[in-house]
C-alpha positions in Angstrom: 114.8 98.8 72.1 118.1 99.6 70.9 120.3 101.1 74.0 117.7 100.7 76.6 117.1 97.2 78.7 114.5 95.8 78.2 111.2 96.7 81.0 108.5 94.7 82.1 105.0 95.6 81.6 104.8 96.7 85.2 108.1 98.8 84.8 106.2 100.2 81.6 103.4 100.9 82.8 105.1 102.6 86.2 107.1 104.9 83.8 104.3 106.1 82.1 102.1 106.8 85.2 105.2 108.7 86.3 105.8 110.4 83.2 102.1 111.6 82.9 101.7 112.4 86.8 104.2 115.2 86.0 101.7 116.6 83.7 98.5 118.8 84.3 95.4 117.3 83.8 94.5 119.0 80.2 97.9 117.9 79.1 97.5 114.2 79.9 95.6 113.0 76.9 97.5 114.9 74.6 100.6 113.5 75.8 99.2 110.1 75.6 97.7 110.9 72.2 101.1 111.9 70.7 103.3 108.8 72.3 100.4 106.3 70.6 100.9 108.4 67.4 104.9 108.2 67.5 104.8 104.2 68.5 101.9 103.9 65.6 99.3 102.4 68.0 95.6 102.9 67.5 93.8 103.6 70.8 90.8 101.9 69.1 93.1 98.8 68.6 94.8 98.0 71.4 94.6 94.3 72.5 96.4 92.6 74.9 98.9 90.4 73.5 97.6 86.5 73.8 100.0 85.4 76.4 98.6 86.9 79.6 100.4 86.0 82.4 98.0 84.8 85.0 98.0 86.3 88.5 97.3 83.5 91.3 94.3 84.9 93.4 93.2 83.8 97.1 89.9 82.3 97.6 88.5 85.8 98.4 89.3 86.6 94.9 92.0 89.4 96.0 95.8 89.0 93.8 98.5 87.0 95.2 101.6 89.5 94.7 103.5 88.6 97.2 107.0 87.3 97.2 106.4 83.2 96.2 107.0 82.0 98.9 104.6 83.8 101.1 100.7 83.0 100.0 98.4 86.2 99.7 96.1 83.9 102.4 98.6 84.3 104.8 98.6 87.4 105.4 96.6 88.2 108.3 98.7 91.3 109.6 101.2 94.1 108.8 104.1 92.5 109.9 103.3 89.3 107.6 102.7 91.7 104.6 105.7 93.7 105.6 108.0 90.9 106.0 107.0 89.9 102.3 108.1 93.1 100.4 110.7 94.4 102.5 110.1 97.9 102.6 113.6 99.9 102.4 112.5 103.3 103.9 109.5 105.4 105.2 108.6 106.1 101.9 107.7 102.3 101.1 106.8 101.8 104.8 103.9 104.9 104.4 103.1 103.0 100.9 102.7 99.5 102.4 100.3 100.7 105.0 98.1 102.4 102.9 97.9 99.4 100.9 97.5 97.1 103.7 94.5 99.0 105.4 92.9 99.2 101.7 93.4 95.4 100.8 94.2 93.1 103.8 93.0 94.9 107.1 90.4 93.0 108.8 87.0 94.2 107.6 86.2 96.6 110.2 89.6 98.7 110.1 89.7 98.8 106.1 90.0 102.3 104.7 90.9 103.8 101.4 92.5 107.1 103.3 95.7 107.1 106.3 96.8 109.9 108.2 99.6 109.9 110.8 97.6 108.3 113.3 97.7 105.1 111.0 101.4 105.7 110.2 102.4 105.7 114.3 99.9 102.3 114.7 100.8 100.1 112.0 104.8 101.0 111.9 104.5 99.8 115.5 102.6 96.9 114.7 105.3 95.9 111.7 108.0 96.4 114.1 109.0 99.2 111.4 111.1 102.4 112.9 108.7 105.1 113.2 109.8 108.0 111.5 110.4 111.4 113.8 107.5 113.2 112.4 104.7 110.8 110.9 103.1 113.9 109.4 106.5 114.3 107.5 106.5 111.2 106.8 103.0 111.5 104.7 104.2 114.6 103.1 107.4 113.3 101.9 105.4 110.2 100.4 103.2 112.7 98.6 105.6 114.8 96.9 107.8 111.1 96.0 104.2 111.1 93.9 102.7 107.6 95.6 99.9 109.4 97.5 97.2 111.9 96.8 95.8 114.3 99.5 92.2 113.9 100.3 91.9 116.8 102.7 92.4 117.5 106.5 95.8 115.0 106.6 94.1 112.5 104.9 96.1 110.8 102.0 95.1 107.7 99.9 97.5 105.5 97.6 97.6 106.6 93.9 98.5 103.8 91.1 102.4 104.7 91.4 102.2 103.7 95.2 100.0 101.0 94.3 102.3 99.9 91.8 105.4 100.1 93.9 104.0 97.7 97.0 102.0 95.3 94.3 105.0 95.3 91.6 108.0 96.6 92.6 108.6 95.2 96.0 110.0 93.1 97.2 113.2 94.3 95.6 115.5 91.5 93.6 118.9 92.3 95.1 121.4 94.4 93.0 118.1 96.3 91.5 117.1 99.8 92.3 114.3 101.4 91.4 
């Protein structure tokens, strides 16, 4: 990469997803094909490298993607996850709530969609300041490209939002995304 800084695999995937998310559905495969042709990548021959980093998993099979000092099996509540990931704004915290509800919430609370009531409940449990208008926080997070609308004021975490929580947080000092 000539004048650019080298990216991690996760950052490259995020950049690709972000770029494709701005295109309409029919244009996405065309963009992927053109990029592959430009980089001399045959889609049929894409193989992972022989060095695949291992990601520790919990006994339940959940990837341990938290900061190294907090093991995944230590996540028993939203506050622990928030403290580990250290979200810096409402958008990141909304994504964190959606991620928590999908992956770490007690079984009877798990769900794939979030709504304003979840923002109010889980921001308080995490001891994170409530946004002035929870519905607007959801809309802003969707507009930023982290959530997809599922209708009737409900949203689900999309791959960009997932990657933010799983791979970009906590941010290293001096690094901005």
